[in-house]
N, C-alpha and C positions, 0 to 999 in steps of 0.2 A: 588459578581460579580464585576469584574473590569469594567472600563469604556469601552463601546463598540465603535468601530470606523467603519465607513462605507465609506472609501475613496478608491482611486485607489490603494494605497499600500496594503490595506487589500484585495481588490479584486484580485490583482496580486498574493498575497500570497496564496489566496484560490485556485488558479489554479496550484500551484507549485507541487502538488502530482498527477496530472493527468497521468503522466508517469507510475505510479504504478497502479492506479485505472483502467484506460480505457482498456489497453491490455488484462488483465485477465477477466474483465467484458465482453468485446466483445467476447472473446474466449469461455467463459462459456455459453453465449447465443447462439452463432453460432455453436459451436461444441457439447456442452452438452445439449442444448435445454432448458436452464433455462428461466423462464419467465422474459422478459425484463422490463415489467411494475413493477413487484414485486421487481426485483433487484434494479432498480433505485429508487423506492419509499422507500425501506428500507434503502438504502445508504443515500438518502437525509434527511430522518427523523432522522437517527442516527447522522448525522453531526449536525443537529440543536439541538437535545436533549443533545448531548455530550457537545456542546459549551455552552448551557445554564447552565448545571450542573457544569462543571469544571471551567467555567468562563475565560478560556484562549483558545488559539488555540489548537485544538485536532484533530489528523488525523483520517480518516476512510479509511481502506485499505482492499483489498481482503486478505484472508489467503493464503499465497503464496504456501506453500507445498500442501495444498488441491487443490488450483486452478490449479497449474502447472501440478500436477499428474493427476487430473481429465481430463484436456484437452488432455494431452499426451496419456492417456489410453482410451479416448472417453467414460468415465463412464456415467451412466444413470443419469437423473435429480433426480431420487429417491435416488441414492447413495450420490449425493452431498447434498441433503436435509437432509439425515440421518447424514452425517458428521457435518452439522451445528447444528443439535439437540444434537449430542454427545458433541461437543465443548461447547454448552450452558450448558449442564449438568455438565461437568467437571469444567468449569470456575466458574459457580455459586457455585458448591460444594467447590472449593478452596477458593472462596471469602467469602462466608457466614461462613465457618468453621474456618476462620483465617489461613488456611493452606498457602495461597499465601503470607501473611505477613511473616510467618516463613521462607518460601523459600527465599524471598528477603533479609531477615536478614542474612542468611548464605552465600549469594553470595558475594564474595570478590570484592573490587573495581576494581582490574585488570581484572576480568571476565566481569564486566560491560563494561569497555573500550574495551575489546576484542570483545564483541558482537557488539559494535558500529562500530569498525573498520571493522569487517568482513561484517556486513550489508552494510556499506558504499561502500566497494570494490565490493560486489555483485551487488549493484545498478549501479555502474559505468560500471561494466562488462556487465550487462544487457542492459544498455543504449547504449554502443558501439555495442552490438549485434543487437539492433533494427536498428541502422544506417547501419550496414553491411548486415542485413537481415538474420541473422543466428540463431535467437531464435526459440525455439520449436513451438511457436505459428505461426510464419511466415512460418516455414517449413510445419506445418500442412495445411496451406492454399496454399502451393506450390508457394509462391511468397513473395518477400521482402516487397512489398507494394500492397497487394492483392486488395485494393479498388481503386487504381489509374489506369487510362487507359494508362498511360505512365510508362514504366518500366526502361528506361534509356535515358540519353542524349548522344547519340553516344555510345562510349565504357564505359561510366561512369554510374553506377547504380543511378537511381533517388533518392533512399534513402540516398546514401552517399552525394549527392549534397545538399539535403534538410537538412540532419543532420549537416553537416559542416557549412552550412549557419546559422542554428539555434544556433550552438555553438558560432560562431563569433558574432552574434547579441546579444546573452546573455552576452558574455564577455564585449561587448561594453556598455551595458546598466545595468550591474549587480548592480551597486550602484547608479543608476540614480533614484532619488525619483520622479522627474517630469514625466519621461517616464518609468514606471516599465517594467523590462525585460520580465516577464512572460506574461503580457498583450500583448506586442508587438509580442512575439514569438508565442503564441497561436493564436492570431488574424491573423497574416500573414500565419501561418501554415494552418489554416482553409481556408484562401483565396487561398493558393497554392493548397491545396487539391481539392477545387472546380474547379480551372482552369485546373488541371491535370486529371480531370474526376471522382473524388470521388463522385460528386453529381449526377451521372447517375441514381441512384435509389431513388431520392428524390420526385418523383411524388406520388400522391395518398394519401397525408396526410389527416387525418380526425381529426381536432382539436375539442376537446370536453372534457368531464370528463371520464377519463379511470381509474377506481378503480382497484387495484390489486386483483386477485382472492385469495381465501383462499385455501391452500393446492391444488394447481392446478394439481399436479401429484399424489394426494392421499397420504395416509399414507405409508411410506416406508415399504417394505416387510421384513421378517425376514432375508433373505439372504442379502438384501441391507444394513440393519442395521449392520450385522456382518462384511461385507466387508468394510463399511465406518469406523468402529472402528479400524480395523487392518491396512487398507491401507491408510487411510486419517487422522483420528482424532489423533491417538497415535503418528504418526510421526510429526504432527503439534504442539502438546502440548508443547514440550520443546522449540521450536522456539518462540511460542507465549509468554511463560513465560519469556524467555530471552530478546526478542526484544520488545514486546508490553507491558510488565509489568515492568521488572527490568530496562531495558535501557530507556524506556519511562519515568518512574518516575524520574530517574536520570536526563534526559535531560530537563524535565519540570522544575526541580529545577535550573538547569544551566541557562535556558533561562528566567524564570519568577520569580525566587526567592522562598523563603521559604513559603510565603503566598499561592502561587499556589500549592506548593508541599504538603501542609497540606490537600488539597482537592484531588489532584491527587495521592492518596495512592495506593499501590499495591492491596489492598482489593477493592477499588472503581473502579480501572481500570478493574479488573477481573470481578466484577459484571456487570459493564457497557457492556463489551464484551459478557458476558453470556446472558444478556437480549436482546442485539442486535441480537445475533445469533438465539435465540428462535423466535424473531419476524420475522427475515429474512426467516427462514425455513418455517414459516407458510404462507408466500406469494410467495414462489418459488424463493427467492433471493439467493445470494451466501453467504457463510461463511465470516464474516468480523471481523476485529480486529483494534486495534490502532497500533502504531509502531513508533520506534525512527526515522526510515528513513523518514516516512511521516512527522513527526514533524519538522525534519531538513529541509525538502523541503519547507514546508509552511513558516517556519521562514526565510529561506535564501531568498525567493522571496518577503518578505515584511509583512507577517502576524505577528501581535503582540497582537491581542485581539480576543475574541470569535466572533467578527463581521465577521471575515473571514469564520468561520463555518456557520454562519447564511446565508451568501451570497451564498457560494457554495452549501449549503444544499437546499436553496430556488431554485437555478437554477436547480439542479437535480430533486427536487420534482416537480417543474412545468413541466419539460420535461416529467416526468413519467405520471403525471395526465392529461396533455394537449394532448399529442400525443401517449402515450402508447408505444406499441412495436415498432412503427416507430421511436422512439427516437434513436435507435441504428444506423439507417441510418445517422442521423445527427452527431453522435459521430464518425462515420467512415470518416468524412471529415478531421479529424486531422491525418496526416500521422504518421506512427509508428516511423519514423526517428526523427520527431520533438519531440515526446514523449521521445525518447531516449536521446535527448539533455538535456531535463529537468531532466531526471533520473541521468545523469552524474553529474550535478551540485548538486543535492540533495545528492548523494552518497559522493561526495567530502566534502561537508559541514559536514556530519555525521562522516566521517573517521577522520577529523581534531580534533575531540574530544580527541584523544589520546595525544594531545600536552601537557597536564598536567601530563602525566605519566613520572616520573623522575627516579624511582627506576629501576635498571637493572633486578631485579627479576620479577617485574611487567611487564616489557617490554617482558621478555621471555614468560610469560603467554599470553600476547596479540598476539605476533607473532605466537606462537604455535596454538592459536585458529584460527588465520587467515589461516594458512596452513591446519589445520584440516578441516575447513569449506570449503575451496576450493577443497579439496580432497574428502570430503563426503557431508555434509550439515551443516547448522547452528545449528540444534538440537544436532548433535554429537559434534560440536565445543563448544557449551555451556556447555555440560556435561563434556567434556575434560578439559575445562578451570577451572571449579570449582575444579575438582580433582587435577589438576596440581598446582593451586594456594595454596591449602592446603599442598601439598607435599613440595613446595618451602618454605612455611612459617614454617613448623614444622621440616624440615630436614636441614634448613639453607643452602640450595644449593647456591653456589656462581657462578656467571656468569660474 
């Protein structure tokens, strides 16, 4: 275990990935009916346990393919729970069998960088979408900022104003160690949300001990299990392997050195996510993973030790246990546009990992993966990248 730090830099870094976590978490509760207490409880606990085990900053994110498709298709909570159970089984199987280590050994360097570039660009695109109000989650709610009472300042959408202000503030404070950017942006974002009407539903809180229920939706039916495998789990698996295992292990080595990499192995990351998904499914939470994008976000905004995990984990866990389902009302104080600004910087940080790609053949793979991902999805881009990297290597293609 490295030395833990609990200072404002670590706290700011712990908030850096909220742009990925909150939108999908809120959508899965409001659209799909997941249990808010169970969702927040499992996320907070996973943050703490992952930080304690790996000894460095470790992200906890929603599984994006599962979350985005489940929200867009308004799938049942039983189907989302079944997807979590499938991912637990698949990841634990790959981890304990050694299969994940074999997969990672055959993935070329250029493919790893391609995953990081594609993920980074997707995060920037999503961030801009949140500021413009064009994401599927915002369209599902029928408004760019569905929790605000104010939709525009004259002809200018309120989200665009808040997003640009958050970007400008982040740029001004990005390398300021005395006044960390993420703390200021999140704090002022919550204040702006309250002033603009996001606090309308904050009455009626009951502070106490709110324990998450066990299997709140019952055991998934046979049809839910079948749909979850084909529509959610199988499309998610290649993206999880590429981004949350291969790219995450590589980025951990880049940021924290070989000592950290010896613990953050593909096998350990796979088992960690498998156990987390099994636990989340049992309390009605969402499928979760690690991810290179989340690690880049935490690191860019100041996280350097597992102290950031313990702080954000404790915050989320206390929210779940103290106010239960009402916690979602607190989380909606933070406008989507502000979360979008954080996403943009996290994505840019991750995309810049390709700066060490010097070989033209490797750059061809990286660019082809980006194009494929934008045209289809990251899972297809990852598989395409592996194939193209070997074609380039063994046919001596010249570019």
